[in-house]
C-alpha positions in Angstrom: 114.0 110.8 72.7 112.0 108.1 74.5 113.4 109.2 77.9 112.5 112.9 77.1 108.9 111.8 76.0 108.4 109.9 79.3 109.7 112.8 81.3 107.2 115.1 79.5 104.3 112.7 80.2 105.4 112.6 83.9 105.2 116.4 84.1 101.7 116.4 82.5 100.5 113.8 85.1 101.4 115.8 88.2 97.8 117.1 88.6 96.0 113.8 87.6 94.1 112.2 90.5 94.9 108.7 91.8 92.1 106.8 90.1 92.8 108.2 86.6 96.6 107.7 87.1 95.9 104.0 88.0 93.8 103.6 84.9 96.6 105.0 82.8 99.0 102.5 84.4 96.5 99.7 84.1 96.2 100.2 80.3 99.9 100.6 79.8 99.7 104.3 79.0 102.2 105.2 81.7 105.1 103.0 82.9 107.3 105.6 84.7 108.2 106.8 88.1 105.6 107.7 90.6 107.4 110.1 93.0 105.5 113.4 93.1 102.4 112.0 91.4 98.9 111.7 93.0 99.5 114.4 95.6 98.0 113.6 99.0 97.6 109.9 98.3 99.5 107.0 99.9 102.0 105.3 97.6 102.9 101.7 98.4 105.6 99.1 97.7 104.3 95.7 96.9 105.6 92.2 97.7 104.0 89.0 96.4 105.0 85.6 97.7 103.5 82.0 97.5 101.0 81.3 100.3 103.3 78.9 102.1 105.6 81.8 102.9 102.9 84.4 103.5 102.6 83.9 107.3 106.4 84.2 107.8 106.5 87.3 105.6 103.6 88.9 107.4 105.3 88.3 110.8 108.6 89.7 109.3 106.7 93.0 108.5 105.0 93.1 111.9 108.3 92.7 113.8 110.1 95.2 111.6 107.5 98.0 111.2 110.0 100.8 110.5 111.3 99.4 107.2 108.2 97.4 106.4 105.1 99.4 107.4 102.3 97.0 106.5 99.2 98.8 105.1 97.3 96.0 103.4 97.3 92.3 102.7 95.4 90.5 99.9 93.3 87.4 100.5 95.1 84.3 99.3 94.8 84.0 95.6 93.1 87.4 95.2 94.9 90.2 93.2 92.6 92.8 94.8 93.5 95.2 97.7 90.1 96.7 98.7 91.6 98.3 101.8 93.5 100.7 99.5 91.0 101.3 96.7 89.8 99.8 93.4 93.1 98.0 92.8 94.2 95.0 90.8 97.8 94.3 91.9 98.5 92.5 88.6 98.3 95.6 86.5 98.2 98.8 88.7 102.0 99.4 89.4 104.0 100.8 86.5 106.7 98.1 86.7 107.4 94.8 88.5 110.6 92.9 89.4 110.4 89.1 89.0 112.7 87.2 91.3 113.8 83.6 90.9 115.8 82.1 93.7 116.9 85.6 94.8 117.8 87.0 91.4 115.8 89.5 89.4 115.3 87.6 86.1 113.1 90.2 84.4 111.0 93.3 84.7 107.4 93.5 83.4 104.7 96.2 83.2 102.0 93.7 84.3 102.0 90.2 85.9 98.7 88.9 84.6 100.4 85.8 83.0 102.4 85.1 86.2 99.5 85.3 88.7 98.8 82.1 90.7 96.0 81.1 93.0 98.5 80.5 95.8 99.9 84.1 95.7 99.5 86.6 98.6 100.2 90.3 98.1 101.5 92.7 100.8 101.4 96.5 100.5 104.1 98.5 102.4 103.9 102.2 102.8 106.4 104.2 100.8 108.5 107.3 101.7 107.4 108.9 98.5 104.1 109.6 100.2 105.6 112.3 102.4 107.5 114.3 99.9 104.6 116.6 99.1 103.8 117.1 102.8 107.4 118.3 103.4 107.2 120.7 100.5 104.0 122.2 101.8 105.7 122.9 105.1 108.6 124.7 103.4 111.0 121.8 103.4 112.3 121.6 99.8 114.4 118.5 99.3 116.8 118.7 96.4 115.4 117.0 93.3 117.5 114.1 92.2 116.2 114.3 88.6 113.6 112.4 86.5 114.5 108.7 86.1 116.9 108.7 89.0 116.3 106.9 92.3 117.3 108.1 95.7 120.4 106.4 97.0 119.9 103.4 99.3 122.3 101.5 101.5 122.5 98.3 103.3 123.4 99.1 107.0 124.6 97.0 109.9 121.3 97.5 111.7 119.8 93.9 112.0 116.2 93.2 111.3 114.2 90.6 113.4 114.5 87.3 111.5 111.3 85.3 110.7 111.5 82.0 108.8 113.6 82.5 105.7 113.3 86.3 105.9 116.0 88.4 107.6 119.1 90.5 107.1 120.2 94.0 107.6 118.0 97.1 107.3 118.2 99.1 104.1 118.0 102.8 104.3 117.3 105.6 101.9 119.3 108.9 102.1 118.2 112.4 101.3 120.5 115.4 101.8 118.7 117.9 104.0 119.6 121.5 105.0 120.9 121.4 108.5 118.4 124.1 109.5 115.5 121.8 108.4 116.5 118.6 110.2 114.4 119.1 113.3 111.4 120.1 111.2 111.9 117.0 109.0 112.1 114.7 112.0 108.9 116.1 113.5 106.9 116.0 110.2 108.0 112.5 109.0 107.2 111.1 112.5 103.6 111.8 111.7 103.7 109.3 108.9 104.5 106.0 110.5 103.0 104.1 107.6 105.6 105.8 105.4 108.6 104.9 107.5 108.2 107.7 110.0 111.1 109.7 111.4 114.7 109.1 110.3 116.7 106.2 111.8 119.9 108.2 111.6 121.2 111.7 110.9 124.9 112.6 110.1 128.0 110.4 110.0 127.1 107.4 107.8 129.8 105.1 109.2 127.9 104.9 112.5 125.3 102.7 110.8 127.9 100.8 108.7 127.9 102.9 105.5 131.4 103.4 104.2 130.9 105.7 101.3 127.8 107.8 100.9 128.7 108.3 97.2 128.6 104.5 96.5 125.0 103.4 97.2 124.0 99.8 97.0 120.9 100.8 95.1 119.8 104.0 93.3 121.9 106.9 92.3 124.6 108.7 94.2 123.8 112.2 95.5 126.4 114.7 96.7 126.1 116.3 100.1 126.3 120.0 99.5 127.5 122.8 101.8 125.0 123.4 104.6 123.4 119.9 104.2 123.6 116.7 106.2 122.8 113.2 105.2 119.5 112.0 106.6 118.6 108.3 106.5 115.1 106.7 106.6 114.3 103.0 106.8 113.4 101.7 103.4 110.9 99.1 102.2 113.8 97.9 100.0 114.6 96.0 103.2 111.8 93.6 102.3 113.1 93.1 98.8 116.6 92.4 100.1 115.0 89.9 102.6 113.2 88.3 99.6 116.5 88.0 97.7 118.2 86.4 100.7 115.3 83.9 101.1 115.9 82.6 97.6 112.3 81.6 96.9 111.6 79.9 93.7 109.4 82.9 92.7 108.5 86.2 94.3 107.5 89.6 92.8 107.8 93.2 93.9 107.2 96.5 92.3 110.4 98.1 90.8 112.0 100.8 93.0 110.4 104.1 92.3 107.4 102.6 90.5 105.0 102.4 93.4 101.3 101.5 93.6 99.1 104.6 93.9 96.3 104.1 96.4 93.1 106.0 97.3 94.2 106.3 100.9 94.8 109.8 102.3 98.5 110.2 102.9 97.7 112.0 106.2 95.8 109.0 107.5 97.0 107.7 110.9 98.6 104.2 110.8 95.7 102.9 112.9 93.3 103.8 110.1 94.5 101.0 107.9 92.6 97.7 107.9 94.8 94.8 106.9 92.9 92.0 105.1 
């Protein structure tokens, strides 16, 4: 029943603007998935690390822009992200993962009690931003279903290592009609802040994925007749790098529970000002 109620709330929020949606999240009135909400606005993943690791993580993002498209950085100790709107990073995502030495030890709907003066927050553009843009151009990706996350896989594509952060690129997969592949490539290339164009199309084994029905994260999705698997770089790469770094504490938003911003989803990457 709770799951059905949450799904109903989600459907009712499809036309709610970004500011009102954030206020609902901030007050705990909505704790669900954000894909398909706040149409036309940038959605962002969030990574929070202690200040002593902030410079290395910043450089990790700069050197790996495809999986980690950096759109904003907070000032040290500040939970605000003014580049993205009236945002308090402690409360404005529906759900957070708390890591301790590389393991998720709990999930919370706010991190007010965990916030520290030495934290730095990074916002990374999310692929969820472009779903509406594709639909408006006639590319209808198959819905996975409420409460399910797109399948994500660790590949053999190596990231550029910086300090304690490194590892393989993580990709998300979405089955795409073969006739739409060229259009999808061209459209997503216009959103470099949301991972841009695909990193691979077709045979998963070429990038080190053995079984497309056995994702490392998310839910398996069958490739239907007339479809091909299309893979995009995923900001889960940053979360995987955090786990490998085994910091005493780090925080991210939970997959699928993104930060809704006031930034136009169609803004060019150069329009972002990183603080």
